[in-house]
mmCIF file as gemmi writes it, N, C-alpha and C atoms, coordinates in Angstrom:
data_model
loop_
_atom_site.group_PDB
_atom_site.id
_atom_site.type_symbol
_atom_site.label_atom_id
_atom_site.label_alt_id
_atom_site.label_comp_id
_atom_site.label_asym_id
_atom_site.label_entity_id
_atom_site.label_seq_id
_atom_site.pdbx_PDB_ins_code
_atom_site.Cartn_x
_atom_site.Cartn_y
_atom_site.Cartn_z
_atom_site.occupancy
_atom_site.B_iso_or_equiv
_atom_site.pdbx_formal_charge
_atom_site.auth_seq_id
_atom_site.auth_asym_id
_atom_site.pdbx_PDB_model_num
ATOM 1 N N . MET Axp A 1 ? 9.25 58.909 -17.588 1 0 ? 1 A 1
ATOM 2 C CA . MET Axp A 1 ? 10.415 59.575 -17.014 1 0 ? 1 A 1
ATOM 3 C C . MET Axp A 1 ? 10.6 60.911 -17.715 1 0 ? 1 A 1
ATOM 4 N N . SER Axp A 2 ? 10.908 61.958 -16.949 1 0 ? 2 A 1
ATOM 5 C CA . SER Axp A 2 ? 11.04 63.274 -17.55 1 0 ? 2 A 1
ATOM 6 C C . SER Axp A 2 ? 12.383 63.406 -18.259 1 0 ? 2 A 1
ATOM 7 N N . GLU Axp A 3 ? 12.363 64.202 -19.312 1 0 ? 3 A 1
ATOM 8 C CA . GLU Axp A 3 ? 13.565 64.44 -20.096 1 0 ? 3 A 1
ATOM 9 C C . GLU Axp A 3 ? 14.485 65.377 -19.323 1 0 ? 3 A 1
ATOM 10 N N . LYS Axp A 4 ? 15.778 65.066 -19.29 1 0 ? 4 A 1
ATOM 11 C CA . LYS Axp A 4 ? 16.736 65.913 -18.593 1 0 ? 4 A 1
ATOM 12 C C . LYS Axp A 4 ? 17.326 66.895 -19.592 1 0 ? 4 A 1
ATOM 13 N N . LYS Axp A 5 ? 17.341 68.17 -19.185 1 0 ? 5 A 1
ATOM 14 C CA . LYS Axp A 5 ? 17.932 69.21 -20.021 1 0 ? 5 A 1
ATOM 15 C C . LYS Axp A 5 ? 18.973 69.938 -19.196 1 0 ? 5 A 1
ATOM 16 N N . ALA Axp A 6 ? 20.091 70.245 -19.824 1 0 ? 6 A 1
ATOM 17 C CA . ALA Axp A 6 ? 21.136 71.012 -19.158 1 0 ? 6 A 1
ATOM 18 C C . ALA Axp A 6 ? 21.365 72.28 -19.963 1 0 ? 6 A 1
ATOM 19 N N . ALA Axp A 7 ? 21.774 73.328 -19.284 1 0 ? 7 A 1
ATOM 20 C CA . ALA Axp A 7 ? 22.07 74.586 -19.955 1 0 ? 7 A 1
ATOM 21 C C . ALA Axp A 7 ? 23.164 75.301 -19.187 1 0 ? 7 A 1
ATOM 22 N N . ASP Axp A 8 ? 24 76.019 -19.897 1 0 ? 8 A 1
ATOM 23 C CA . ASP Axp A 8 ? 25.004 76.859 -19.266 1 0 ? 8 A 1
ATOM 24 C C . ASP Axp A 8 ? 24.392 78.232 -19.035 1 0 ? 8 A 1
ATOM 25 N N . VAL Axp A 9 ? 24.579 78.767 -17.833 1 0 ? 9 A 1
ATOM 26 C CA . VAL Axp A 9 ? 24.128 80.116 -17.524 1 0 ? 9 A 1
ATOM 27 C C . VAL Axp A 9 ? 25.306 80.874 -16.924 1 0 ? 9 A 1
ATOM 28 N N . VAL Axp A 10 ? 25.259 82.191 -17.022 1 0 ? 10 A 1
ATOM 29 C CA . VAL Axp A 10 ? 26.34 83.033 -16.521 1 0 ? 10 A 1
ATOM 30 C C . VAL Axp A 10 ? 25.867 83.751 -15.264 1 0 ? 10 A 1
ATOM 31 N N . LEU Axp A 11 ? 26.69 83.726 -14.237 1 0 ? 11 A 1
ATOM 32 C CA . LEU Axp A 11 ? 26.396 84.473 -13.025 1 0 ? 11 A 1
ATOM 33 C C . LEU Axp A 11 ? 26.802 85.925 -13.273 1 0 ? 11 A 1
ATOM 34 N N . ARG Axp A 12 ? 25.826 86.812 -13.239 1 0 ? 12 A 1
ATOM 35 C CA . ARG Axp A 12 ? 26.042 88.238 -13.519 1 0 ? 12 A 1
ATOM 36 C C . ARG Axp A 12 ? 26.671 88.92 -12.301 1 0 ? 12 A 1
ATOM 37 N N . PRO Axp A 13 ? 27.204 90.132 -12.477 1 0 ? 13 A 1
ATOM 38 C CA . PRO Axp A 13 ? 27.849 90.844 -11.363 1 0 ? 13 A 1
ATOM 39 C C . PRO Axp A 13 ? 26.962 90.999 -10.123 1 0 ? 13 A 1
ATOM 40 N N . LYS Axp A 14 ? 25.647 91.11 -10.283 1 0 ? 14 A 1
ATOM 41 C CA . LYS Axp A 14 ? 24.757 91.226 -9.133 1 0 ? 14 A 1
ATOM 42 C C . LYS Axp A 14 ? 24.245 89.857 -8.676 1 0 ? 14 A 1
ATOM 43 N N . ARG Axp A 15 ? 24.969 88.8 -9.041 1 0 ? 15 A 1
ATOM 44 C CA . ARG Axp A 15 ? 24.65 87.416 -8.683 1 0 ? 15 A 1
ATOM 45 C C . ARG Axp A 15 ? 23.315 86.956 -9.254 1 0 ? 15 A 1
ATOM 46 N N . GLN Axp A 16 ? 23.008 87.405 -10.436 1 0 ? 16 A 1
ATOM 47 C CA . GLN Axp A 16 ? 21.769 87.019 -11.105 1 0 ? 16 A 1
ATOM 48 C C . GLN Axp A 16 ? 22.082 86.065 -12.247 1 0 ? 16 A 1
ATOM 49 N N . VAL Axp A 17 ? 21.132 85.187 -12.541 1 0 ? 17 A 1
ATOM 50 C CA . VAL Axp A 17 ? 21.23 84.307 -13.701 1 0 ? 17 A 1
ATOM 51 C C . VAL Axp A 17 ? 19.931 84.412 -14.487 1 0 ? 17 A 1
ATOM 52 N N . THR Axp A 18 ? 20.015 84.157 -15.773 1 0 ? 18 A 1
ATOM 53 C CA . THR Axp A 18 ? 18.833 84.102 -16.617 1 0 ? 18 A 1
ATOM 54 C C . THR Axp A 18 ? 18.609 82.643 -16.98 1 0 ? 18 A 1
ATOM 55 N N . LEU Axp A 19 ? 17.406 82.14 -16.674 1 0 ? 19 A 1
ATOM 56 C CA . LEU Axp A 19 ? 17.09 80.751 -16.993 1 0 ? 19 A 1
ATOM 57 C C . LEU Axp A 19 ? 16.553 80.674 -18.414 1 0 ? 19 A 1
ATOM 58 N N . PRO Axp A 20 ? 17.05 79.717 -19.197 1 0 ? 20 A 1
ATOM 59 C CA . PRO Axp A 20 ? 16.551 79.565 -20.568 1 0 ? 20 A 1
ATOM 60 C C . PRO Axp A 20 ? 15.053 79.24 -20.581 1 0 ? 20 A 1
ATOM 61 N N . ARG Axp A 21 ? 14.384 79.733 -21.614 1 0 ? 21 A 1
ATOM 62 C CA . ARG Axp A 21 ? 12.94 79.568 -21.744 1 0 ? 21 A 1
ATOM 63 C C . ARG Axp A 21 ? 12.514 78.097 -21.694 1 0 ? 21 A 1
ATOM 64 N N . ASP Axp A 22 ? 13.241 77.199 -22.385 1 0 ? 22 A 1
ATOM 65 C CA . ASP Axp A 22 ? 12.791 75.794 -22.388 1 0 ? 22 A 1
ATOM 66 C C . ASP Axp A 22 ? 12.965 75.142 -21.018 1 0 ? 22 A 1
ATOM 67 N N . ILE Axp A 23 ? 13.949 75.577 -20.24 1 0 ? 23 A 1
ATOM 68 C CA . ILE Axp A 23 ? 14.083 75.07 -18.872 1 0 ? 23 A 1
ATOM 69 C C . ILE Axp A 23 ? 12.885 75.546 -18.042 1 0 ? 23 A 1
ATOM 70 N N . CYS Axp A 24 ? 12.532 76.829 -18.185 1 0 ? 24 A 1
ATOM 71 C CA . CYS Axp A 24 ? 11.363 77.372 -17.467 1 0 ? 24 A 1
ATOM 72 C C . CYS Axp A 24 ? 10.089 76.635 -17.875 1 0 ? 24 A 1
ATOM 73 N N . ASN Axp A 25 ? 9.943 76.376 -19.155 1 0 ? 25 A 1
ATOM 74 C CA . ASN Axp A 25 ? 8.757 75.652 -19.63 1 0 ? 25 A 1
ATOM 75 C C . ASN Axp A 25 ? 8.703 74.247 -19.034 1 0 ? 25 A 1
ATOM 76 N N . GLN Axp A 26 ? 9.85 73.587 -18.981 1 0 ? 26 A 1
ATOM 77 C CA . GLN Axp A 26 ? 9.903 72.236 -18.422 1 0 ? 26 A 1
ATOM 78 C C . GLN Axp A 26 ? 9.509 72.241 -16.948 1 0 ? 26 A 1
ATOM 79 N N . LEU Axp A 27 ? 9.898 73.302 -16.223 1 0 ? 27 A 1
ATOM 80 C CA . LEU Axp A 27 ? 9.565 73.409 -14.808 1 0 ? 27 A 1
ATOM 81 C C . LEU Axp A 27 ? 8.18 73.993 -14.569 1 0 ? 27 A 1
ATOM 82 N N . GLY Axp A 28 ? 7.591 74.572 -15.609 1 0 ? 28 A 1
ATOM 83 C CA . GLY Axp A 28 ? 6.278 75.195 -15.458 1 0 ? 28 A 1
ATOM 84 C C . GLY Axp A 28 ? 6.342 76.491 -14.661 1 0 ? 28 A 1
ATOM 85 N N . ILE Axp A 29 ? 7.442 77.233 -14.824 1 0 ? 29 A 1
ATOM 86 C CA . ILE Axp A 29 ? 7.592 78.489 -14.09 1 0 ? 29 A 1
ATOM 87 C C . ILE Axp A 29 ? 7.575 79.673 -15.046 1 0 ? 29 A 1
ATOM 88 N N . GLU Axp A 30 ? 7.207 80.823 -14.473 1 0 ? 30 A 1
ATOM 89 C CA . GLU Axp A 30 ? 7.128 82.062 -15.243 1 0 ? 30 A 1
ATOM 90 C C . GLU Axp A 30 ? 7.793 83.171 -14.448 1 0 ? 30 A 1
ATOM 91 N N . PRO Axp A 31 ? 8.102 84.302 -15.106 1 0 ? 31 A 1
ATOM 92 C CA . PRO Axp A 31 ? 8.677 85.425 -14.366 1 0 ? 31 A 1
ATOM 93 C C . PRO Axp A 31 ? 7.817 85.785 -13.158 1 0 ? 31 A 1
ATOM 94 N N . GLY Axp A 32 ? 8.467 85.992 -12.029 1 0 ? 32 A 1
ATOM 95 C CA . GLY Axp A 32 ? 7.754 86.314 -10.796 1 0 ? 32 A 1
ATOM 96 C C . GLY Axp A 32 ? 7.544 85.123 -9.884 1 0 ? 32 A 1
ATOM 97 N N . ASP Axp A 33 ? 7.656 83.895 -10.413 1 0 ? 33 A 1
ATOM 98 C CA . ASP Axp A 33 ? 7.521 82.707 -9.576 1 0 ? 33 A 1
ATOM 99 C C . ASP Axp A 33 ? 8.728 82.61 -8.633 1 0 ? 33 A 1
ATOM 100 N N . VAL Axp A 34 ? 8.527 81.995 -7.49 1 0 ? 34 A 1
ATOM 101 C CA . VAL Axp A 34 ? 9.584 81.84 -6.491 1 0 ? 34 A 1
ATOM 102 C C . VAL Axp A 34 ? 10.201 80.452 -6.62 1 0 ? 34 A 1
ATOM 103 N N . LEU Axp A 35 ? 11.529 80.413 -6.595 1 0 ? 35 A 1
ATOM 104 C CA . LEU Axp A 35 ? 12.251 79.147 -6.629 1 0 ? 35 A 1
ATOM 105 C C . LEU Axp A 35 ? 12.879 78.895 -5.271 1 0 ? 35 A 1
ATOM 106 N N . GLU Axp A 36 ? 12.879 77.653 -4.856 1 0 ? 36 A 1
ATOM 107 C CA . GLU Axp A 36 ? 13.583 77.244 -3.646 1 0 ? 36 A 1
ATOM 108 C C . GLU Axp A 36 ? 14.933 76.707 -4.096 1 0 ? 36 A 1
ATOM 109 N N . LEU Axp A 37 ? 16.021 77.254 -3.557 1 0 ? 37 A 1
ATOM 110 C CA . LEU Axp A 37 ? 17.363 76.805 -3.916 1 0 ? 37 A 1
ATOM 111 C C . LEU Axp A 37 ? 17.975 76.045 -2.761 1 0 ? 37 A 1
ATOM 112 N N . LEU Axp A 38 ? 18.619 74.938 -3.067 1 0 ? 38 A 1
ATOM 113 C CA . LEU Axp A 38 ? 19.376 74.246 -2.052 1 0 ? 38 A 1
ATOM 114 C C . LEU Axp A 38 ? 20.64 73.661 -2.628 1 0 ? 38 A 1
ATOM 115 N N . VAL Axp A 39 ? 21.626 73.546 -1.774 1 0 ? 39 A 1
ATOM 116 C CA . VAL Axp A 39 ? 22.913 72.993 -2.174 1 0 ? 39 A 1
ATOM 117 C C . VAL Axp A 39 ? 23.004 71.605 -1.573 1 0 ? 39 A 1
ATOM 118 N N . GLU Axp A 40 ? 23.262 70.637 -2.437 1 0 ? 40 A 1
ATOM 119 C CA . GLU Axp A 40 ? 23.361 69.244 -2.005 1 0 ? 40 A 1
ATOM 120 C C . GLU Axp A 40 ? 24.6 68.635 -2.644 1 0 ? 40 A 1
ATOM 121 N N . ASP Axp A 41 ? 25.585 68.29 -1.828 1 0 ? 41 A 1
ATOM 122 C CA . ASP Axp A 41 ? 26.843 67.716 -2.327 1 0 ? 41 A 1
ATOM 123 C C . ASP Axp A 41 ? 27.45 68.566 -3.44 1 0 ? 41 A 1
ATOM 124 N N . SER Axp A 42 ? 27.575 69.865 -3.213 1 0 ? 42 A 1
ATOM 125 C CA . SER Axp A 42 ? 28.146 70.826 -4.172 1 0 ? 42 A 1
ATOM 126 C C . SER Axp A 42 ? 27.322 70.976 -5.446 1 0 ? 42 A 1
ATOM 127 N N . ASN Axp A 43 ? 26.067 70.523 -5.436 1 0 ? 43 A 1
ATOM 128 C CA . ASN Axp A 43 ? 25.166 70.722 -6.559 1 0 ? 43 A 1
ATOM 129 C C . ASN Axp A 43 ? 24.095 71.728 -6.167 1 0 ? 43 A 1
ATOM 130 N N . LEU Axp A 44 ? 23.764 72.627 -7.075 1 0 ? 44 A 1
ATOM 131 C CA . LEU Axp A 44 ? 22.7 73.589 -6.845 1 0 ? 44 A 1
ATOM 132 C C . LEU Axp A 44 ? 21.409 73.013 -7.388 1 0 ? 44 A 1
ATOM 133 N N . ILE Axp A 45 ? 20.399 72.941 -6.537 1 0 ? 45 A 1
ATOM 134 C CA . ILE Axp A 45 ? 19.097 72.408 -6.929 1 0 ? 45 A 1
ATOM 135 C C . ILE Axp A 45 ? 18.077 73.528 -6.815 1 0 ? 45 A 1
ATOM 136 N N . ALA Axp A 46 ? 17.357 73.79 -7.892 1 0 ? 46 A 1
ATOM 137 C CA . ALA Axp A 46 ? 16.32 74.823 -7.902 1 0 ? 46 A 1
ATOM 138 C C . ALA Axp A 46 ? 14.977 74.136 -8.11 1 0 ? 46 A 1
ATOM 139 N N . LYS Axp A 47 ? 14.039 74.398 -7.18 1 0 ? 47 A 1
ATOM 140 C CA . LYS Axp A 47 ? 12.702 73.815 -7.259 1 0 ? 47 A 1
ATOM 141 C C . LYS Axp A 47 ? 11.678 74.939 -7.225 1 0 ? 47 A 1
ATOM 142 N N . PRO Axp A 48 ? 10.696 74.882 -8.099 1 0 ? 48 A 1
ATOM 143 C CA . PRO Axp A 48 ? 9.628 75.875 -7.987 1 0 ? 48 A 1
ATOM 144 C C . PRO Axp A 48 ? 8.966 75.753 -6.615 1 0 ? 48 A 1
ATOM 145 N N . ARG Axp A 49 ? 8.765 76.878 -5.931 1 0 ? 49 A 1
ATOM 146 C CA . ARG Axp A 49 ? 8.194 76.875 -4.584 1 0 ? 49 A 1
ATOM 147 C C . ARG Axp A 49 ? 6.825 76.208 -4.586 1 0 ? 49 A 1
ATOM 148 N N . LYS Axp A 50 ? 6.039 76.406 -5.661 1 0 ? 50 A 1
ATOM 149 C CA . LYS Axp A 50 ? 4.712 75.799 -5.672 1 0 ? 50 A 1
ATOM 150 C C . LYS Axp A 50 ? 4.821 74.278 -5.668 1 0 ? 50 A 1
ATOM 151 N N . SER Axp A 51 ? 5.86 73.727 -6.274 1 0 ? 51 A 1
ATOM 152 C CA . SER Axp A 51 ? 6.067 72.276 -6.229 1 0 ? 51 A 1
ATOM 153 C C . SER Axp A 51 ? 6.38 71.826 -4.811 1 0 ? 51 A 1
ATOM 154 N N . ALA Axp A 52 ? 7.216 72.604 -4.129 1 0 ? 52 A 1
ATOM 155 C CA . ALA Axp A 52 ? 7.558 72.262 -2.747 1 0 ? 52 A 1
ATOM 156 C C . ALA Axp A 52 ? 6.313 72.318 -1.871 1 0 ? 52 A 1
ATOM 157 N N . ALA Axp A 53 ? 5.457 73.315 -2.1 1 0 ? 53 A 1
ATOM 158 C CA . ALA Axp A 53 ? 4.227 73.443 -1.314 1 0 ? 53 A 1
ATOM 159 C C . ALA Axp A 53 ? 3.289 72.274 -1.59 1 0 ? 53 A 1
ATOM 160 N N . LEU Axp A 54 ? 3.194 71.863 -2.844 1 0 ? 54 A 1
ATOM 161 C CA . LEU Axp A 54 ? 2.322 70.73 -3.188 1 0 ? 54 A 1
ATOM 162 C C . LEU Axp A 54 ? 2.836 69.435 -2.56 1 0 ? 54 A 1
ATOM 163 N N . GLU Axp A 55 ? 4.163 69.264 -2.537 1 0 ? 55 A 1
ATOM 164 C CA . GLU Axp A 55 ? 4.739 68.073 -1.911 1 0 ? 55 A 1
ATOM 165 C C . GLU Axp A 55 ? 4.43 68.064 -0.416 1 0 ? 55 A 1
ATOM 166 N N . ALA Axp A 56 ? 4.556 69.227 0.221 1 0 ? 56 A 1
ATOM 167 C CA . ALA Axp A 56 ? 4.259 69.324 1.657 1 0 ? 56 A 1
ATOM 168 C C . ALA Axp A 56 ? 2.79 69.016 1.916 1 0 ? 56 A 1
ATOM 169 N N . LEU Axp A 57 ? 1.909 69.514 1.06 1 0 ? 57 A 1
ATOM 170 C CA . LEU Axp A 57 ? 0.48 69.25 1.211 1 0 ? 57 A 1
ATOM 171 C C . LEU Axp A 57 ? 0.191 67.753 1.091 1 0 ? 57 A 1
ATOM 172 N N . LYS Axp A 58 ? 0.837 67.086 0.148 1 0 ? 58 A 1
ATOM 173 C CA . LYS Axp A 58 ? 0.652 65.638 -0.004 1 0 ? 58 A 1
ATOM 174 C C . LYS Axp A 58 ? 1.099 64.898 1.258 1 0 ? 58 A 1
ATOM 175 N N . GLU Axp A 59 ? 2.231 65.339 1.831 1 0 ? 59 A 1
ATOM 176 C CA . GLU Axp A 59 ? 2.725 64.705 3.054 1 0 ? 59 A 1
ATOM 177 C C . GLU Axp A 59 ? 1.744 64.907 4.204 1 0 ? 59 A 1
ATOM 178 N N . ILE Axp A 60 ? 1.164 66.095 4.302 1 0 ? 60 A 1
ATOM 179 C CA . ILE Axp A 60 ? 0.179 66.375 5.35 1 0 ? 60 A 1
ATOM 180 C C . ILE Axp A 60 ? -1.053 65.504 5.159 1 0 ? 60 A 1
ATOM 181 N N . GLN Axp A 61 ? -1.531 65.402 3.916 1 0 ? 61 A 1
ATOM 182 C CA . GLN Axp A 61 ? -2.703 64.569 3.632 1 0 ? 61 A 1
ATOM 183 C C . GLN Axp A 61 ? -2.433 63.116 3.999 1 0 ? 61 A 1
ATOM 184 N N . GLN Axp A 62 ? -1.251 62.617 3.678 1 0 ? 62 A 1
ATOM 185 C CA . GLN Axp A 62 ? -0.906 61.237 4.008 1 0 ? 62 A 1
ATOM 186 C C . GLN Axp A 62 ? -0.851 61.034 5.522 1 0 ? 62 A 1
ATOM 187 N N . ALA Axp A 63 ? -0.327 62.028 6.242 1 0 ? 63 A 1
ATOM 188 C CA . ALA Axp A 63 ? -0.263 61.931 7.705 1 0 ? 63 A 1
ATOM 189 C C . ALA Axp A 63 ? -1.662 61.855 8.295 1 0 ? 63 A 1
ATOM 190 N N . PHE Axp A 64 ? -2.595 62.651 7.77 1 0 ? 64 A 1
ATOM 191 C CA . PHE Axp A 64 ? -3.968 62.603 8.254 1 0 ? 64 A 1
ATOM 192 C C . PHE Axp A 64 ? -4.615 61.263 7.933 1 0 ? 64 A 1
ATOM 193 N N . GLN Axp A 65 ? -4.358 60.73 6.757 1 0 ? 65 A 1
ATOM 194 C CA . GLN Axp A 65 ? -4.914 59.421 6.41 1 0 ? 65 A 1
ATOM 195 C C . GLN Axp A 65 ? -4.412 58.352 7.37 1 0 ? 65 A 1
ATOM 196 N N . ARG Axp A 66 ? -3.124 58.402 7.689 1 0 ? 66 A 1
ATOM 197 C CA . ARG Axp A 66 ? -2.546 57.415 8.613 1 0 ? 66 A 1
ATOM 198 C C . ARG Axp A 66 ? -3.126 57.567 10.016 1 0 ? 66 A 1
ATOM 199 N N . SER Axp A 67 ? -3.41 58.809 10.419 1 0 ? 67 A 1
ATOM 200 C CA . SER Axp A 67 ? -3.894 59.057 11.779 1 0 ? 67 A 1
ATOM 201 C C . SER Axp A 67 ? -5.36 58.688 11.953 1 0 ? 67 A 1
ATOM 202 N N . GLY Axp A 68 ? -6.108 58.651 10.871 1 0 ? 68 A 1
ATOM 203 C CA . GLY Axp A 68 ? -7.528 58.349 10.956 1 0 ? 68 A 1
ATOM 204 C C . GLY Axp A 68 ? -8.393 59.566 11.246 1 0 ? 68 A 1
ATOM 205 N N . ILE Axp A 69 ? -7.791 60.743 11.34 1 0 ? 69 A 1
ATOM 206 C CA . ILE Axp A 69 ? -8.561 61.972 11.575 1 0 ? 69 A 1
ATOM 207 C C . ILE Axp A 69 ? -9.187 62.408 10.257 1 0 ? 69 A 1
ATOM 208 N N . THR Axp A 70 ? -10.496 62.624 10.288 1 0 ? 70 A 1
ATOM 209 C CA . THR Axp A 70 ? -11.172 63.075 9.072 1 0 ? 70 A 1
ATOM 210 C C . THR Axp A 70 ? -11.103 64.594 8.98 1 0 ? 70 A 1
ATOM 211 N N . GLU Axp A 71 ? -11.324 65.091 7.783 1 0 ? 71 A 1
ATOM 212 C CA . GLU Axp A 71 ? -11.342 66.543 7.587 1 0 ? 71 A 1
ATOM 213 C C . GLU Axp A 71 ? -12.443 67.189 8.427 1 0 ? 71 A 1
ATOM 214 N N . GLU Axp A 72 ? -13.58 66.519 8.539 1 0 ? 72 A 1
ATOM 215 C CA . GLU Axp A 72 ? -14.686 67.048 9.327 1 0 ? 72 A 1
ATOM 216 C C . GLU Axp A 72 ? -14.313 67.174 10.806 1 0 ? 72 A 1
ATOM 217 N N . LYS Axp A 73 ? -13.628 66.151 11.342 1 0 ? 73 A 1
ATOM 218 C CA . LYS Axp A 73 ? -13.193 66.2 12.744 1 0 ? 73 A 1
ATOM 219 C C . LYS Axp A 73 ? -12.199 67.334 12.959 1 0 ? 73 A 1
ATOM 220 N N . LEU Axp A 74 ? -11.302 67.518 12.02 1 0 ? 74 A 1
ATOM 221 C CA . LEU Axp A 74 ? -10.319 68.579 12.119 1 0 ? 74 A 1
ATOM 222 C C . LEU Axp A 74 ? -10.994 69.95 12.09 1 0 ? 74 A 1
ATOM 223 N N . GLN Axp A 75 ? -11.95 70.131 11.183 1 0 ? 75 A 1
ATOM 224 C CA . GLN Axp A 75 ? -12.664 71.399 11.106 1 0 ? 75 A 1
ATOM 225 C C . GLN Axp A 75 ? -13.448 71.669 12.386 1 0 ? 75 A 1
ATOM 226 N N . GLU Axp A 76 ? -14.087 70.644 12.914 1 0 ? 76 A 1
ATOM 227 C CA . GLU Axp A 76 ? -14.858 70.813 14.149 1 0 ? 76 A 1
ATOM 228 C C . GLU Axp A 76 ? -13.93 71.187 15.308 1 0 ? 76 A 1
ATOM 229 N N . ALA Axp A 77 ? -12.774 70.559 15.392 1 0 ? 77 A 1
ATOM 230 C CA . ALA Axp A 77 ? -11.816 70.895 16.446 1 0 ? 77 A 1
ATOM 231 C C . ALA Axp A 77 ? -11.341 72.342 16.295 1 0 ? 77 A 1
ATOM 232 N N . GLY Axp A 78 ? -11.147 72.782 15.069 1 0 ? 78 A 1
ATOM 233 C CA . GLY Axp A 78 ? -10.754 74.164 14.811 1 0 ? 78 A 1
ATOM 234 C C . GLY Axp A 78 ? -11.835 75.146 15.245 1 0 ? 78 A 1
ATOM 235 N N . ARG Axp A 79 ? -13.097 74.812 14.954 1 0 ? 79 A 1
ATOM 236 C CA . ARG Axp A 79 ? -14.221 75.664 15.367 1 0 ? 79 A 1
ATOM 237 C C . ARG Axp A 79 ? -14.28 75.79 16.892 1 0 ? 79 A 1
ATOM 238 N N . ARG Axp A 80 ? -14.128 74.653 17.579 1 0 ? 80 A 1
ATOM 239 C CA . ARG Axp A 80 ? -14.163 74.679 19.047 1 0 ? 80 A 1
ATOM 240 C C . ARG Axp A 80 ? -13.02 75.519 19.609 1 0 ? 80 A 1
ATOM 241 N N . ALA Axp A 81 ? -11.852 75.376 19.041 1 0 ? 81 A 1
ATOM 242 C CA . ALA Axp A 81 ? -10.69 76.143 19.519 1 0 ? 81 A 1
ATOM 243 C C . ALA Axp A 81 ? -10.917 77.639 19.302 1 0 ? 81 A 1
ATOM 244 N N . ARG Axp A 82 ? -11.447 78.021 18.133 1 0 ? 82 A 1
ATOM 245 C CA . ARG Axp A 82 ? -11.729 79.439 17.878 1 0 ? 82 A 1
ATOM 246 C C . ARG Axp A 82 ? -12.771 79.976 18.848 1 0 ? 82 A 1
ATOM 247 N N . GLN Axp A 83 ? -13.803 79.17 19.144 1 0 ? 83 A 1
ATOM 248 C CA . GLN Axp A 83 ? -14.846 79.606 20.081 1 0 ? 83 A 1
ATOM 249 C C . GLN Axp A 83 ? -14.262 79.812 21.476 1 0 ? 83 A 1
ATOM 250 N N . GLU Axp A 84 ? -13.392 78.9 21.909 1 0 ? 84 A 1
ATOM 251 C CA . GLU Axp A 84 ? -12.756 79.025 23.225 1 0 ? 84 A 1
ATOM 252 C C . GLU Axp A 84 ? -11.893 80.281 23.297 1 0 ? 84 A 1
ATOM 253 N N . ILE Axp A 85 ? -11.126 80.529 22.249 1 0 ? 85 A 1
ATOM 254 C CA . ILE Axp A 85 ? -10.258 81.713 22.223 1 0 ? 85 A 1
ATOM 255 C C . ILE Axp A 85 ? -11.103 82.981 22.248 1 0 ? 85 A 1
ATOM 256 N N . ALA Axp A 86 ? -12.152 83.012 21.436 1 0 ? 86 A 1
ATOM 257 C CA . ALA Axp A 86 ? -13.032 84.185 21.407 1 0 ? 86 A 1
ATOM 258 C C . ALA Axp A 86 ? -13.686 84.398 22.769 1 0 ? 86 A 1
ATOM 259 N N . LYS Axp A 87 ? -14.1 83.317 23.405 1 0 ? 87 A 1
ATOM 260 C CA . LYS Axp A 87 ? -14.737 83.407 24.717 1 0 ? 87 A 1
ATOM 261 C C . LYS Axp A 87 ? -13.766 83.983 25.739 1 0 ? 87 A 1
ATOM 262 N N . GLU Axp A 88 ? -12.516 83.493 25.714 1 0 ? 88 A 1
ATOM 263 C CA . GLU Axp A 88 ? -11.505 83.978 26.656 1 0 ? 88 A 1
ATOM 264 C C . GLU Axp A 88 ? -11.175 85.446 26.426 1 0 ? 88 A 1
ATOM 265 N N . ARG Axp A 89 ? -11.089 85.843 25.169 1 0 ? 89 A 1
ATOM 266 C CA . ARG Axp A 89 ? -10.677 87.221 24.868 1 0 ? 89 A 1
ATOM 267 C C . ARG Axp A 89 ? -11.781 88.246 25.002 1 0 ? 89 A 1
ATOM 268 N N . TYR Axp A 90 ? -12.998 87.871 24.605 1 0 ? 90 A 1
ATOM 269 C CA . TYR Axp A 90 ? -14.047 88.875 24.453 1 0 ? 90 A 1
ATOM 270 C C . TYR Axp A 90 ? -15.209 88.76 25.424 1 0 ? 90 A 1
ATOM 271 N N . SER Axp A 91 ? -15.198 87.764 26.292 1 0 ? 91 A 1
ATOM 272 C CA . SER Axp A 91 ? -16.278 87.648 27.264 1 0 ? 91 A 1
ATOM 273 C C . SER Axp A 91 ? -16.141 88.73 28.312 1 0 ? 91 A 1
ATOM 274 N N . ALA Axp A 92 ? -17.287 89.19 28.801 1 0 ? 92 A 1
ATOM 275 C CA . ALA Axp A 92 ? -17.277 90.217 29.86 1 0 ? 92 A 1
ATOM 276 C C . ALA Axp A 92 ? -16.702 89.598 31.13 1 0 ? 92 A 1
ATOM 277 N N . LYS Axp A 93 ? -15.812 90.331 31.752 1 0 ? 93 A 1
ATOM 278 C CA . LYS Axp A 93 ? -15.176 89.829 32.976 1 0 ? 93 A 1
ATOM 279 C C . LYS Axp A 93 ? -15.922 90.395 34.172 1 0 ? 93 A 1
ATOM 280 N N . VAL Axp A 94 ? -16.22 89.525 35.136 1 0 ? 94 A 1
ATOM 281 C CA . VAL Axp A 94 ? -16.99 89.923 36.315 1 0 ? 94 A 1
ATOM 282 C C . VAL Axp A 94 ? -16.086 90.288 37.455 1 0 ? 94 A 1
């Protein structure tokens, strides 16, 4: 179980906050990283965007596993779709 840390931060006049270094270290974030903010029951939740992206990727992978579609089948379907689009757009019209 991860250790919970709390810190007081001040909302600056331009609505900015400075996150303490140990909180950033715990989240694995650095200056320039993007955070996803959401309000849930009057609580502010900040999640590193890369974590949200990884969670979404896991959900997509699980959906594919449940569907039985292999990565190879998906890639082949993508190739066929690109070929059809290219054919429609760039074939000489008679």
